[in-house]
C-alpha positions as a LaTeX table, in Angstrom:
\begin{tabular}{lrrr}
\hline
Residue & $x$ (\AA) & $y$ (\AA) & $z$ (\AA) \\
\hline
Met1 & $-57.22$ & $-30.25$ & 41.11 \\
Gln2 & $-57.98$ & $-31.37$ & 44.65 \\
Leu3 & $-61.25$ & $-32.18$ & 46.40 \\
Lys4 & $-61.29$ & $-30.51$ & 49.81 \\
Val5 & $-63.57$ & $-30.08$ & 52.79 \\
Ser6 & $-64.36$ & $-26.39$ & 53.33 \\
Pro7 & $-65.33$ & $-25.11$ & 56.77 \\
Asp8 & $-68.44$ & $-22.96$ & 57.20 \\
Asn9 & $-67.27$ & $-21.19$ & 60.35 \\
Leu10 & $-64.26$ & $-20.54$ & 62.57 \\
Leu11 & $-64.90$ & $-23.50$ & 64.85 \\
Glu12 & $-65.00$ & $-25.89$ & 61.90 \\
Trp13 & $-61.80$ & $-24.34$ & 60.55 \\
Leu14 & $-60.08$ & $-24.90$ & 63.86 \\
Ala15 & $-61.34$ & $-28.49$ & 64.02 \\
Leu16 & $-59.85$ & $-29.13$ & 60.58 \\
Gln17 & $-56.54$ & $-27.57$ & 61.55 \\
Val18 & $-56.08$ & $-29.79$ & 64.60 \\
Asn19 & $-57.27$ & $-32.98$ & 62.89 \\
Leu20 & $-60.50$ & $-33.37$ & 64.85 \\
Val21 & $-62.63$ & $-33.90$ & 61.72 \\
Pro22 & $-62.75$ & $-37.56$ & 60.60 \\
Ile23 & $-62.06$ & $-36.86$ & 56.92 \\
Pro24 & $-61.87$ & $-40.60$ & 56.06 \\
Leu25 & $-65.45$ & $-40.92$ & 57.32 \\
Leu26 & $-66.51$ & $-38.23$ & 54.85 \\
His27 & $-64.69$ & $-40.00$ & 52.02 \\
Ser28 & $-66.06$ & $-43.45$ & 52.84 \\
Gln29 & $-69.60$ & $-42.61$ & 53.99 \\
Ile30 & $-70.68$ & $-39.23$ & 52.62 \\
Phe31 & $-68.99$ & $-39.18$ & 49.21 \\
Pro32 & $-70.48$ & $-42.48$ & 47.92 \\
Val33 & $-73.96$ & $-41.29$ & 48.94 \\
Val34 & $-73.37$ & $-37.95$ & 47.23 \\
Ser35 & $-72.21$ & $-39.58$ & 43.97 \\
Lys36 & $-75.10$ & $-42.01$ & 43.78 \\
Ala37 & $-77.63$ & $-39.30$ & 44.69 \\
Ile38 & $-76.53$ & $-37.12$ & 41.77 \\
Leu39 & $-76.54$ & $-40.02$ & 39.31 \\
Glu40 & $-79.98$ & $-41.26$ & 40.36 \\
Ala41 & $-81.38$ & $-37.74$ & 40.27 \\
Ala42 & $-80.23$ & $-37.33$ & 36.67 \\
Asp43 & $-81.44$ & $-40.80$ & 35.66 \\
Arg44 & $-84.84$ & $-40.39$ & 37.35 \\
Gly45 & $-85.50$ & $-36.98$ & 35.82 \\
Ile46 & $-85.34$ & $-34.93$ & 39.03 \\
Phe47 & $-83.54$ & $-31.97$ & 37.45 \\
Gln48 & $-85.82$ & $-31.90$ & 34.44 \\
Ala49 & $-88.91$ & $-32.09$ & 36.64 \\
Val50 & $-87.90$ & $-28.90$ & 38.43 \\
Ala51 & $-87.11$ & $-27.26$ & 35.10 \\
Asp52 & $-90.64$ & $-28.22$ & 33.97 \\
Gly53 & $-92.19$ & $-26.41$ & 36.94 \\
His54 & $-92.54$ & $-29.15$ & 39.55 \\
Thr55 & $-90.88$ & $-27.27$ & 42.38 \\
Thr56 & $-92.05$ & $-28.89$ & 45.65 \\
Ala57 & $-90.84$ & $-32.27$ & 46.87 \\
Pro58 & $-94.31$ & $-33.92$ & 46.53 \\
Ala59 & $-94.71$ & $-32.50$ & 43.01 \\
Ile60 & $-91.23$ & $-33.66$ & 41.99 \\
Ala61 & $-91.90$ & $-37.12$ & 43.39 \\
Glu62 & $-95.20$ & $-37.40$ & 41.54 \\
Ala63 & $-93.68$ & $-36.22$ & 38.25 \\
Cys64 & $-90.85$ & $-38.76$ & 38.53 \\
Gly65 & $-92.86$ & $-41.67$ & 39.96 \\
Leu66 & $-90.96$ & $-41.65$ & 43.24 \\
His67 & $-91.73$ & $-41.82$ & 46.96 \\
Ala68 & $-92.39$ & $-38.34$ & 48.38 \\
Gly69 & $-90.45$ & $-38.80$ & 51.61 \\
Ala70 & $-87.41$ & $-40.32$ & 49.92 \\
Thr71 & $-87.48$ & $-37.55$ & 47.31 \\
Gln72 & $-87.47$ & $-34.94$ & 50.07 \\
Gln73 & $-84.32$ & $-36.53$ & 51.50 \\
Leu74 & $-82.68$ & $-36.61$ & 48.08 \\
Met75 & $-83.50$ & $-32.96$ & 47.48 \\
Gly76 & $-81.81$ & $-32.06$ & 50.76 \\
Val77 & $-78.57$ & $-33.62$ & 49.55 \\
Leu78 & $-78.77$ & $-31.98$ & 46.14 \\
Thr79 & $-79.51$ & $-28.58$ & 47.64 \\
Ala80 & $-76.53$ & $-28.89$ & 50.00 \\
Leu81 & $-74.37$ & $-29.63$ & 46.96 \\
Gly82 & $-75.52$ & $-26.49$ & 45.14 \\
Tyr83 & $-77.74$ & $-28.05$ & 42.48 \\
Phe84 & $-80.87$ & $-26.35$ & 43.85 \\
Thr85 & $-81.86$ & $-23.42$ & 46.00 \\
Tyr86 & $-84.73$ & $-23.76$ & 48.48 \\
Lys87 & $-87.22$ & $-21.17$ & 49.70 \\
Asp88 & $-90.77$ & $-21.42$ & 51.04 \\
Ser89 & $-91.00$ & $-25.16$ & 50.25 \\
His90 & $-90.00$ & $-24.62$ & 46.63 \\
Tyr91 & $-86.82$ & $-25.68$ & 44.83 \\
Ala92 & $-85.18$ & $-23.78$ & 41.97 \\
Leu93 & $-82.34$ & $-24.72$ & 39.63 \\
Thr94 & $-78.97$ & $-23.06$ & 40.11 \\
His95 & $-76.89$ & $-21.78$ & 37.18 \\
Met96 & $-74.58$ & $-24.79$ & 37.59 \\
Thr97 & $-77.48$ & $-27.18$ & 37.10 \\
Glu98 & $-78.88$ & $-25.27$ & 34.14 \\
Lys99 & $-75.52$ & $-25.33$ & 32.35 \\
Trp100 & $-74.16$ & $-28.78$ & 33.18 \\
Ile101 & $-77.13$ & $-31.03$ & 34.01 \\
Leu102 & $-80.20$ & $-30.21$ & 31.91 \\
Glu103 & $-80.27$ & $-32.34$ & 28.78 \\
Ala104 & $-81.21$ & $-29.38$ & 26.57 \\
Ser105 & $-78.07$ & $-27.44$ & 27.51 \\
Lys106 & $-75.28$ & $-27.47$ & 24.95 \\
Ser107 & $-72.88$ & $-28.20$ & 27.84 \\
Ser108 & $-74.98$ & $-31.00$ & 29.33 \\
Leu109 & $-73.33$ & $-33.94$ & 31.10 \\
His110 & $-76.63$ & $-35.84$ & 31.15 \\
Gly111 & $-75.40$ & $-38.68$ & 28.93 \\
Phe112 & $-72.30$ & $-39.10$ & 31.07 \\
Met113 & $-74.42$ & $-39.41$ & 34.19 \\
Leu114 & $-76.72$ & $-42.04$ & 32.69 \\
Phe115 & $-73.73$ & $-44.14$ & 31.60 \\
Asn116 & $-72.11$ & $-43.86$ & 35.01 \\
Asn117 & $-75.33$ & $-44.78$ & 36.80 \\
Arg118 & $-76.38$ & $-47.69$ & 34.60 \\
Val119 & $-73.00$ & $-49.15$ & 33.66 \\
Val120 & $-70.02$ & $-47.77$ & 35.56 \\
Trp121 & $-71.52$ & $-48.06$ & 39.03 \\
Gln122 & $-71.61$ & $-51.85$ & 38.64 \\
Trp123 & $-68.01$ & $-51.89$ & 37.41 \\
Leu124 & $-66.83$ & $-50.20$ & 40.60 \\
Glu125 & $-67.86$ & $-53.28$ & 42.57 \\
Gly126 & $-65.01$ & $-55.08$ & 40.81 \\
Met127 & $-62.28$ & $-52.82$ & 42.16 \\
Gly128 & $-61.26$ & $-55.34$ & 44.81 \\
Glu129 & $-60.69$ & $-58.02$ & 42.18 \\
Tyr130 & $-58.70$ & $-55.58$ & 40.05 \\
Leu131 & $-56.47$ & $-54.76$ & 43.02 \\
Glu132 & $-55.81$ & $-58.47$ & 43.53 \\
Thr133 & $-55.15$ & $-59.36$ & 39.89 \\
Gly134 & $-54.21$ & $-56.12$ & 38.09 \\
Arg135 & $-56.47$ & $-57.20$ & 35.21 \\
Gly136 & $-58.96$ & $-54.69$ & 33.87 \\
Ile137 & $-62.29$ & $-55.71$ & 32.38 \\
Asp138 & $-61.52$ & $-54.42$ & 28.84 \\
Met139 & $-64.87$ & $-52.68$ & 28.67 \\
His140 & $-65.15$ & $-52.29$ & 24.90 \\
Ser141 & $-65.06$ & $-56.03$ & 24.30 \\
Asn142 & $-67.99$ & $-56.48$ & 26.70 \\
Phe143 & $-70.31$ & $-53.83$ & 25.25 \\
Gly144 & $-73.64$ & $-54.77$ & 23.70 \\
Pro145 & $-75.74$ & $-52.34$ & 21.63 \\
Glu146 & $-77.28$ & $-50.66$ & 24.69 \\
Gln147 & $-73.89$ & $-50.15$ & 26.36 \\
Trp148 & $-72.39$ & $-48.77$ & 23.14 \\
Glu149 & $-75.24$ & $-46.26$ & 22.87 \\
Leu150 & $-74.90$ & $-45.15$ & 26.48 \\
Tyr151 & $-71.13$ & $-44.98$ & 26.11 \\
Gln152 & $-71.23$ & $-42.83$ & 22.99 \\
Ser153 & $-73.68$ & $-40.45$ & 24.62 \\
Ala154 & $-71.37$ & $-40.26$ & 27.64 \\
Met155 & $-68.30$ & $-39.58$ & 25.50 \\
Trp156 & $-70.23$ & $-36.86$ & 23.68 \\
Ser157 & $-71.18$ & $-35.26$ & 27.00 \\
Gly158 & $-67.65$ & $-35.48$ & 28.35 \\
Ala159 & $-66.09$ & $-33.96$ & 25.22 \\
Ile160 & $-68.42$ & $-30.99$ & 24.76 \\
Ser161 & $-66.49$ & $-28.66$ & 27.04 \\
Glu162 & $-63.15$ & $-29.86$ & 25.68 \\
Ala163 & $-63.67$ & $-29.80$ & 21.91 \\
Glu164 & $-63.89$ & $-26.03$ & 21.48 \\
Glu165 & $-60.80$ & $-25.45$ & 23.58 \\
Phe166 & $-59.02$ & $-28.15$ & 21.60 \\
Ala167 & $-59.78$ & $-26.37$ & 18.33 \\
Lys168 & $-58.68$ & $-22.99$ & 19.69 \\
Arg169 & $-55.35$ & $-24.20$ & 21.04 \\
Val170 & $-54.28$ & $-27.02$ & 18.73 \\
Pro171 & $-50.98$ & $-26.15$ & 17.00 \\
Met172 & $-52.43$ & $-26.75$ & 13.53 \\
Pro173 & $-49.79$ & $-27.02$ & 10.78 \\
Arg174 & $-49.96$ & $-24.19$ & 8.27 \\
Gly175 & $-52.06$ & $-25.09$ & 5.24 \\
Ala176 & $-53.40$ & $-28.32$ & 6.81 \\
Thr177 & $-56.18$ & $-29.96$ & 4.78 \\
Arg178 & $-56.53$ & $-33.53$ & 6.10 \\
Met179 & $-57.04$ & $-34.85$ & 9.60 \\
Leu180 & $-57.28$ & $-38.40$ & 10.97 \\
Asp181 & $-59.21$ & $-38.76$ & 14.23 \\
Ile182 & $-58.42$ & $-42.16$ & 15.81 \\
Gly183 & $-61.27$ & $-43.36$ & 18.00 \\
Gly184 & $-63.07$ & $-40.04$ & 17.57 \\
Ser185 & $-66.59$ & $-41.56$ & 17.48 \\
His186 & $-68.92$ & $-38.57$ & 18.10 \\
Gly187 & $-66.74$ & $-36.26$ & 16.00 \\
Leu188 & $-66.80$ & $-33.25$ & 18.34 \\
His189 & $-63.05$ & $-32.62$ & 18.14 \\
Ser190 & $-62.96$ & $-33.05$ & 14.36 \\
Ala191 & $-66.00$ & $-30.85$ & 13.82 \\
Ala192 & $-64.63$ & $-28.09$ & 16.05 \\
Ala193 & $-61.28$ & $-28.16$ & 14.26 \\
Cys194 & $-62.91$ & $-28.13$ & 10.82 \\
Arg195 & $-65.11$ & $-25.18$ & 11.75 \\
Lys196 & $-62.05$ & $-23.20$ & 12.84 \\
Tyr197 & $-60.03$ & $-24.24$ & 9.77 \\
Pro198 & $-62.33$ & $-24.10$ & 6.70 \\
Lys199 & $-59.91$ & $-25.96$ & 4.40 \\
Leu200 & $-59.63$ & $-28.91$ & 6.80 \\
Ser201 & $-61.53$ & $-32.21$ & 6.50 \\
Ser202 & $-61.38$ & $-35.18$ & 8.86 \\
Val203 & $-61.75$ & $-38.96$ & 8.79 \\
Ile204 & $-62.82$ & $-40.59$ & 12.06 \\
Leu205 & $-61.47$ & $-44.14$ & 12.41 \\
Asp206 & $-63.36$ & $-46.17$ & 15.01 \\
Leu207 & $-64.70$ & $-49.61$ & 15.88 \\
Pro208 & $-67.95$ & $-50.88$ & 14.27 \\
Gly209 & $-70.03$ & $-50.68$ & 17.46 \\
Ala210 & $-68.82$ & $-47.15$ & 18.11 \\
Val211 & $-69.52$ & $-45.93$ & 14.57 \\
Glu212 & $-73.02$ & $-47.42$ & 14.56 \\
Lys213 & $-74.06$ & $-45.60$ & 17.73 \\
Ala214 & $-72.01$ & $-42.44$ & 17.14 \\
Ala215 & $-73.29$ & $-41.81$ & 13.60 \\
Pro216 & $-76.40$ & $-39.89$ & 14.79 \\
Leu217 & $-74.19$ & $-37.78$ & 17.07 \\
Leu218 & $-71.87$ & $-36.90$ & 14.20 \\
Ala219 & $-74.86$ & $-36.07$ & 11.99 \\
Lys220 & $-75.90$ & $-33.42$ & 14.55 \\
Gln221 & $-72.70$ & $-31.56$ & 13.73 \\
Gly222 & $-73.92$ & $-30.86$ & 10.19 \\
Met223 & $-70.43$ & $-31.21$ & 8.70 \\
Gly224 & $-71.49$ & $-33.28$ & 5.68 \\
Glu225 & $-68.56$ & $-34.83$ & 3.82 \\
Arg226 & $-65.98$ & $-32.76$ & 5.67 \\
Val227 & $-66.12$ & $-35.08$ & 8.69 \\
Val228 & $-66.86$ & $-38.74$ & 7.99 \\
His229 & $-66.63$ & $-42.09$ & 9.74 \\
Arg230 & $-64.45$ & $-44.98$ & 8.63 \\
Val231 & $-64.88$ & $-48.35$ & 10.33 \\
Gly232 & $-61.63$ & $-49.90$ & 11.46 \\
Asn233 & $-59.24$ & $-50.77$ & 14.27 \\
Ile234 & $-56.06$ & $-48.69$ & 14.41 \\
Leu235 & $-54.10$ & $-51.76$ & 15.57 \\
Thr236 & $-54.89$ & $-53.70$ & 12.39 \\
Glu237 & $-55.79$ & $-50.97$ & 9.88 \\
Glu238 & $-53.40$ & $-50.07$ & 7.07 \\
Leu239 & $-53.01$ & $-46.30$ & 6.76 \\
Glu240 & $-52.12$ & $-44.36$ & 3.64 \\
Lys241 & $-48.57$ & $-43.07$ & 3.39 \\
Glu242 & $-48.09$ & $-39.33$ & 4.01 \\
Ala243 & $-51.84$ & $-38.70$ & 3.78 \\
Tyr244 & $-52.59$ & $-36.49$ & 6.79 \\
Asp245 & $-51.41$ & $-33.19$ & 8.23 \\
Ile246 & $-52.73$ & $-33.87$ & 11.72 \\
Val247 & $-53.60$ & $-37.08$ & 13.56 \\
Leu248 & $-55.54$ & $-36.92$ & 16.81 \\
Met249 & $-55.94$ & $-39.82$ & 19.23 \\
Ser250 & $-58.15$ & $-38.64$ & 22.08 \\
Ser251 & $-58.94$ & $-40.83$ & 25.10 \\
Val252 & $-57.66$ & $-43.97$ & 23.39 \\
Ala253 & $-54.09$ & $-44.42$ & 24.66 \\
His254 & $-55.35$ & $-45.46$ & 28.09 \\
His255 & $-57.13$ & $-48.39$ & 26.42 \\
Leu256 & $-53.88$ & $-49.65$ & 24.85 \\
Thr257 & $-50.76$ & $-51.30$ & 26.20 \\
Ala258 & $-47.35$ & $-49.65$ & 25.88 \\
Glu259 & $-46.50$ & $-51.98$ & 22.98 \\
Gln260 & $-49.76$ & $-51.14$ & 21.20 \\
Asn261 & $-49.17$ & $-47.41$ & 21.66 \\
His262 & $-45.69$ & $-47.85$ & 20.15 \\
Thr263 & $-47.35$ & $-49.58$ & 17.17 \\
Val264 & $-49.84$ & $-46.75$ & 16.74 \\
Ala265 & $-47.12$ & $-44.09$ & 16.89 \\
Ala266 & $-45.14$ & $-45.91$ & 14.19 \\
Lys267 & $-48.22$ & $-46.09$ & 11.95 \\
Val268 & $-48.98$ & $-42.43$ & 12.51 \\
Gln269 & $-45.42$ & $-41.45$ & 11.64 \\
Gln270 & $-45.87$ & $-43.15$ & 8.28 \\
Thr271 & $-49.24$ & $-41.58$ & 7.54 \\
Leu272 & $-48.24$ & $-38.03$ & 8.48 \\
Arg273 & $-47.03$ & $-35.60$ & 5.86 \\
Pro274 & $-43.73$ & $-33.79$ & 6.55 \\
Gly275 & $-44.35$ & $-31.14$ & 9.19 \\
Gly276 & $-47.49$ & $-32.92$ & 10.35 \\
Ile277 & $-48.38$ & $-33.43$ & 14.00 \\
Phe278 & $-49.64$ & $-36.30$ & 16.15 \\
Ile279 & $-51.62$ & $-35.38$ & 19.26 \\
Ile280 & $-52.32$ & $-37.83$ & 22.06 \\
Asn281 & $-55.07$ & $-36.17$ & 24.06 \\
Glu282 & $-55.32$ & $-37.69$ & 27.53 \\
Phe283 & $-55.54$ & $-37.38$ & 31.27 \\
Ile284 & $-51.94$ & $-37.67$ & 32.42 \\
Arg285 & $-50.69$ & $-39.84$ & 35.27 \\
Pro286 & $-49.15$ & $-37.50$ & 37.85 \\
Asp287 & $-45.57$ & $-37.91$ & 38.98 \\
Pro288 & $-45.78$ & $-39.62$ & 42.42 \\
Ala289 & $-42.96$ & $-37.39$ & 43.65 \\
Ala290 & $-44.81$ & $-34.20$ & 42.68 \\
Arg291 & $-47.79$ & $-32.53$ & 44.36 \\
Pro292 & $-50.73$ & $-34.98$ & 44.42 \\
Glu293 & $-53.35$ & $-34.38$ & 41.72 \\
Leu294 & $-56.75$ & $-36.03$ & 42.16 \\
Val295 & $-58.08$ & $-36.01$ & 38.59 \\
Gly296 & $-55.07$ & $-37.67$ & 37.00 \\
Ser297 & $-54.72$ & $-40.18$ & 39.85 \\
Ser298 & $-58.38$ & $-41.19$ & 39.98 \\
Thr299 & $-58.71$ & $-41.56$ & 36.22 \\
Asp300 & $-55.51$ & $-43.64$ & 36.21 \\
Leu301 & $-57.09$ & $-46.09$ & 38.66 \\
Phe302 & $-60.43$ & $-46.06$ & 36.83 \\
Phe303 & $-58.96$ & $-46.72$ & 33.38 \\
Gly304 & $-56.68$ & $-49.40$ & 34.75 \\
Met305 & $-59.69$ & $-51.15$ & 36.26 \\
Thr306 & $-62.01$ & $-50.79$ & 33.27 \\
Ser307 & $-59.63$ & $-51.13$ & 30.35 \\
Thr308 & $-56.11$ & $-52.23$ & 29.50 \\
Ser309 & $-53.56$ & $-49.93$ & 31.05 \\
Gly310 & $-54.48$ & $-46.66$ & 32.76 \\
Asn311 & $-53.08$ & $-43.19$ & 32.28 \\
Trp312 & $-49.63$ & $-42.56$ & 30.85 \\
Ser313 & $-47.07$ & $-39.93$ & 31.77 \\
Val314 & $-45.94$ & $-37.21$ & 29.38 \\
Glu315 & $-42.48$ & $-38.81$ & 29.33 \\
Glu316 & $-43.86$ & $-42.20$ & 28.29 \\
Ile317 & $-45.88$ & $-40.67$ & 25.45 \\
Gln318 & $-42.89$ & $-38.69$ & 24.24 \\
Asp319 & $-40.82$ & $-41.88$ & 24.29 \\
Trp320 & $-43.33$ & $-43.45$ & 21.87 \\
Tyr321 & $-42.86$ & $-40.43$ & 19.61 \\
Arg322 & $-39.09$ & $-40.65$ & 19.65 \\
Ala323 & $-39.10$ & $-44.41$ & 18.97 \\
Ala324 & $-41.37$ & $-43.80$ & 15.96 \\
Gly325 & $-39.17$ & $-41.04$ & 14.53 \\
Leu326 & $-41.34$ & $-38.13$ & 15.72 \\
Thr327 & $-40.05$ & $-35.15$ & 17.68 \\
Pro328 & $-41.80$ & $-34.15$ & 20.92 \\
His329 & $-43.18$ & $-30.71$ & 20.16 \\
Lys330 & $-45.53$ & $-29.23$ & 22.78 \\
Val331 & $-47.52$ & $-30.15$ & 25.88 \\
Ile332 & $-50.72$ & $-28.11$ & 26.13 \\
Gly333 & $-52.82$ & $-28.25$ & 29.29 \\
Tyr334 & $-56.56$ & $-27.58$ & 29.18 \\
Arg335 & $-57.69$ & $-24.58$ & 31.18 \\
Ala336 & $-61.18$ & $-25.99$ & 31.84 \\
Ile337 & $-60.18$ & $-29.60$ & 32.53 \\
Pro338 & $-57.44$ & $-30.10$ & 35.14 \\
Gly339 & $-55.14$ & $-33.05$ & 34.50 \\
Arg340 & $-55.97$ & $-33.14$ & 30.78 \\
Tyr341 & $-53.32$ & $-32.44$ & 28.10 \\
Gln342 & $-52.54$ & $-32.40$ & 24.41 \\
Val343 & $-49.16$ & $-34.11$ & 24.06 \\
Val344 & $-47.91$ & $-33.14$ & 20.62 \\
Gly345 & $-45.30$ & $-34.86$ & 18.42 \\
Arg346 & $-44.10$ & $-33.53$ & 15.08 \\
Lys347 & $-42.80$ & $-35.17$ & 11.93 \\
Gly348 & $-39.71$ & $-33.42$ & 10.60 \\
\hline
\end{tabular}
């Protein structure tokens, strides 16, 4: 997926074609303002205020405890972005906002936005230091209780649209009954898979801070004993031999070094039953020689800066499988999430 500037008329199209439009100015001046405007609007309750019937700028400002003039300016940006429509001094939510922004929506990204506004925005100030040193901040080791709670809510929000597609397209081994979900915290992937496959149950292995804050999120799934948490660190945890038919590790590999990912693959090979599968579910680092891809490239930089490594290529992941005695099986791209893939290995 690419992020492009779209012309509104023929003159603008011509200006783009002959390189008269200062695109770098848009990237460096407009885009940061746009990002922060959306995050603050979510955090300050702007979208919910309109949903609650406060539809003029003064009414929105009063409901949210904000300055009326500044709120009017913010609403102009959000309307230009398609989050609101405007007519006769009144704002209305668009379908995009109703689906993806409002906290009550089952597809809501609200938690993700709060985490990005309150935590991630400060991290971005450290990009210069990361570029100088190549050392990420290893975010999990710096989380306190509040950060863990915001993080788990964000991961829940980010996984909602993915989990159902995961369950529909996962190449589940025939007759599978046991699943291990490494770093699965909120349990959305496990719950979706167990709903689709009634004989399946899942154990979610995750760090203590994650389990503590993710437990209420898992409880919302209503899966009872079919999906349960187990506190532990995959790098130090001993796994049962030939105990699972499927092992999922979603959005964890980018937190680990190549050596650590080799270690995990070896452990998974031992804990899989014959015919079982290991899925590393990740944004993939694009091949620099191929067509540029913004999602994979930007998440690679972000994860490198905030964690241990960054994104991995399909080839690197498959090399871990081969070294562990697993056979690369399938690579399944998500239709709704560009740059995101299930990279599947199989135990013979």
